[in-house]
C-alpha positions in Angstrom: -33.7 -32.0 1.7 -31.1 -33.1 -0.8 -29.4 -36.0 0.8 -26.2 -35.5 -1.2 -25.7 -32.1 0.2 -26.4 -32.4 4.0 -22.7 -32.5 4.7 -21.8 -29.7 2.4 -22.5 -26.7 4.6 -20.4 -28.0 7.5 -17.8 -30.3 5.8 -14.1 -29.4 5.3 -14.8 -28.1 1.8 -18.2 -26.4 2.0 -20.1 -24.9 -0.9 -19.0 -21.4 0.1 -18.3 -18.4 -2.2 -14.5 -18.3 -2.8 -13.8 -15.0 -1.2 -15.7 -16.0 1.9 -14.0 -19.5 1.9 -10.6 -17.7 2.0 -11.7 -15.8 5.1 -13.7 -18.5 6.9 -12.3 -21.8 5.5 -10.5 -22.8 8.7 -13.7 -22.6 10.7 -15.1 -25.7 9.1 -12.4 -27.9 10.8 -13.3 -26.6 14.3 -14.9 -29.0 16.8 -18.2 -26.9 16.9 -18.6 -27.3 13.2 -18.0 -31.0 13.3 -20.6 -31.3 16.0 -23.0 -29.2 13.9 -22.5 -31.5 11.0 -23.5 -34.5 13.1 -26.5 -32.6 14.5 -27.7 -31.7 11.0 -27.2 -35.3 9.8 -29.3 -36.5 12.7 -32.0 -33.9 12.1 -32.3 -34.9 8.4 -33.0 -38.5 9.3 -36.1 -37.6 11.3 -37.2 -34.1 10.3 -37.4 -31.7 7.4 -34.8 -29.0 7.6 -34.9 -25.6 5.9 -33.4 -24.2 3.8 -32.3 -27.1 1.5 -28.6 -27.8 1.9 -27.7 -26.3 -1.5 -29.2 -22.9 -0.3 -27.8 -22.6 3.2 -24.9 -20.3 2.2 -26.7 -18.3 -0.5 -26.2 -15.0 1.4 -22.5 -15.4 0.9 -22.7 -16.2 -2.8 -24.8 -13.1 -3.5 -22.6 -10.8 -1.4 -18.9 -11.7 -1.8 -16.7 -10.6 1.1 -15.1 -7.5 -0.5 -18.5 -6.3 -1.9 -20.3 -6.2 1.4 -21.5 -2.7 2.4 -24.4 -3.5 4.7 -25.2 -6.4 7.0 -28.8 -7.1 7.8 -28.9 -9.6 10.6 -31.9 -11.6 11.7 -32.6 -14.6 13.9 -33.1 -17.9 12.0 -34.7 -19.0 8.7 -38.4 -19.3 8.0 -39.7 -22.7 9.1 -42.5 -23.2 6.5 -42.4 -25.1 3.2 -40.7 -23.4 0.3 -39.9 -20.2 2.2 -36.3 -20.1 3.3 -33.6 -19.9 0.6 -30.5 -18.7 2.4 -31.2 -14.9 2.6 -32.5 -13.6 5.8 -36.2 -12.4 5.7 -36.4 -13.4 2.0 -38.6 -15.9 0.2 -38.5 -17.2 -3.4 -40.6 -15.5 -6.1 -44.1 -16.9 -6.0 -44.1 -17.6 -2.2 -46.5 -15.6 -0.1 -44.8 -12.7 1.7 -44.4 -13.7 5.5 -45.6 -11.3 8.2 -42.1 -10.2 9.2 -41.3 -9.3 5.7 -44.5 -7.4 5.3 -43.5 -5.3 8.3 -40.1 -4.7 6.7 -41.8 -3.4 3.6 -44.2 -1.3 5.7 -41.2 0.4 7.3 -39.5 0.8 4.0 -42.5 2.5 2.6 -42.9 4.7 5.7 -39.2 5.6 5.7 -38.4 6.1 2.1 -41.7 6.0 0.3 -40.8 2.9 -1.6 -43.8 1.2 -3.1 -44.8 -2.1 -1.4 -43.3 -4.9 -3.5 -45.4 -7.6 -5.1 -43.0 -10.4 -4.0 -40.6 -11.2 -1.2 -37.4 -12.1 -2.9 -34.6 -9.9 -1.6 -31.9 -11.0 -4.0 -31.8 -7.5 -5.5 -30.6 -6.1 -2.1 -28.0 -8.9 -1.7 -26.6 -8.3 -5.2 -25.9 -4.6 -4.2 -23.7 -5.7 -1.2 -26.3 -6.3 1.5 -25.3 -9.4 3.4 -28.7 -10.9 4.3 -27.6 -13.1 7.2 -29.3 -14.9 10.1 -27.7 -15.7 13.4 -28.6 -19.4 12.8 -28.6 -20.7 9.3 -30.9 -23.7 9.5 -34.2 -24.7 11.2 -36.4 -27.7 11.7 -39.8 -27.5 9.8 -42.5 -25.8 11.9 -40.2 -25.3 14.8 -38.6 -21.8 15.1 -35.2 -21.6 16.9 -35.0 -25.4 16.9 -31.4 -25.2 15.6 -30.3 -22.6 18.1 -27.2 -23.3 20.3 -26.0 -26.1 18.0 -22.9 -24.2 16.6 -24.3 -21.8 14.0 -24.0 -18.8 16.4 -20.3 -19.4 16.7 -20.0 -19.5 13.0 -21.9 -16.3 12.5 -19.9 -14.7 15.3 -16.9 -15.5 13.2 -18.5 -13.9 10.1 -19.1 -10.6 12.0 -15.6 -10.7 13.6 -13.9 -11.0 10.2 -16.0 -8.3 8.6 -15.2 -6.0 11.6 -11.5 -6.8 11.4 -10.8 -6.8 7.7 -13.2 -4.1 6.4 -14.0 -0.5 7.3 -17.1 1.6 7.2 -19.7 -1.2 7.2 -23.2 -0.7 8.4 -24.7 -3.4 10.6 -28.5 -3.4 11.0 -29.2 -5.8 13.9 -32.9 -6.8 14.2 -34.0 -8.7 17.3 -32.2 -9.8 20.4 -30.2 -12.7 18.9 -28.9 -10.3 16.2 -28.1 -7.5 18.7 -25.9 -9.9 20.7 -23.5 -9.6 17.7 -22.9 -5.9 18.4 -20.1 -6.8 20.8 -18.0 -8.0 17.8 -18.3 -4.6 16.0 -16.0 -1.6 16.6 -18.4 1.3 16.5 -15.7 3.8 15.7 -15.0 2.0 12.5 -18.4 0.8 11.6 -22.1 1.9 12.1 -24.4 -0.2 14.2 -28.2 0.2 14.0 -30.4 -1.8 16.3 -34.2 -2.4 16.3 -36.6 -5.0 17.5 -37.3 -7.9 15.2 -39.9 -7.1 12.5 -42.1 -10.0 13.5 -45.8 -9.1 14.4 -44.9 -9.7 18.0 -42.4 -6.9 18.2 -42.5 -4.8 15.0 -44.6 -2.1 16.7 -42.3 -1.9 19.7 -39.8 0.0 17.7 -39.1 -1.6 14.3 -41.8 0.4 12.6 -40.3 3.9 12.8 -36.7 2.9 13.2 -35.7 4.6 9.9 -32.9 2.1 9.2 -33.2 2.2 5.4 -32.7 5.9 5.1 -29.9 5.9 7.7 -28.1 3.2 5.8 -28.3 5.2 2.6 -27.2 8.4 4.4 -24.1 6.6 5.8 -23.3 5.1 2.4 -23.6 8.5 0.7 -21.4 10.1 3.3 -18.7 7.6 2.4 -19.0 8.3 -1.3 -20.7 4.9 -1.9 -23.7 4.2 -4.0 -26.9 4.0 -1.8 -28.9 0.8 -1.9 -31.9 0.7 -4.3 -34.4 -0.8 -1.9 -37.1 -1.2 -4.5 -37.6 -4.8 -5.8 -37.8 -5.4 -9.6 -40.6 -7.8 -10.6 -39.7 -11.5 -10.5 -41.5 -14.6 -11.7 -41.8 -17.9 -9.8 -39.8 -19.8 -12.5 -36.9 -17.3 -12.5 -33.5 -18.8 -11.7 -31.9 -18.4 -8.3 -28.6 -19.8 -7.4 -29.0 -23.4 -6.3 -32.6 -23.8 -7.6 -33.3 -27.2 -9.1 
């Protein structure tokens, strides 16, 4: 992990997209974020942490606050080498598609007939206003949920709270139990909440496959006079630039 950036995501002036910084800036001075900074510094001294520090807040850079139309919320980042890059469920071009993402593509194909993509980079979704967020934004290598209950949940609670309070007509797709706990921060009269099991192989066939969330999202957007999401993924190459890529 880039040693010059470990403090960035939880310091007083984080590398956060300006519109989000306006909304969330005061959170970075809260005690839980100071504790989180110390935790991440300690983790970095003895373990590999994903995603790299420069990528932790990529979801916010690709989907500025006023452009968010949809929130897809997962659990925590991928914990294998070169996978996580700050967008939930997404991997960089050239990286093998993980099982959870394969199940997402399977449901997308079943629901809307979208051809199975050849790569797993979901940047195209994010650029259309889909906030690809996890409940926890970092993880220790090879140790899923290792950064749970260290402060990230409070931060992402704040993210959902601000979206709920300041925006109208958003669509929240909450996949898995940690994501579904965020439902209490959303006013269902003002926003749409869709829930499903996590798309991991352990739970995808207990209700994620068949949930129909992709078509429901587009139906809701169309009903509001908004452009539906193009869920297809254009071809990408391993060397193609992503924000924060060295």
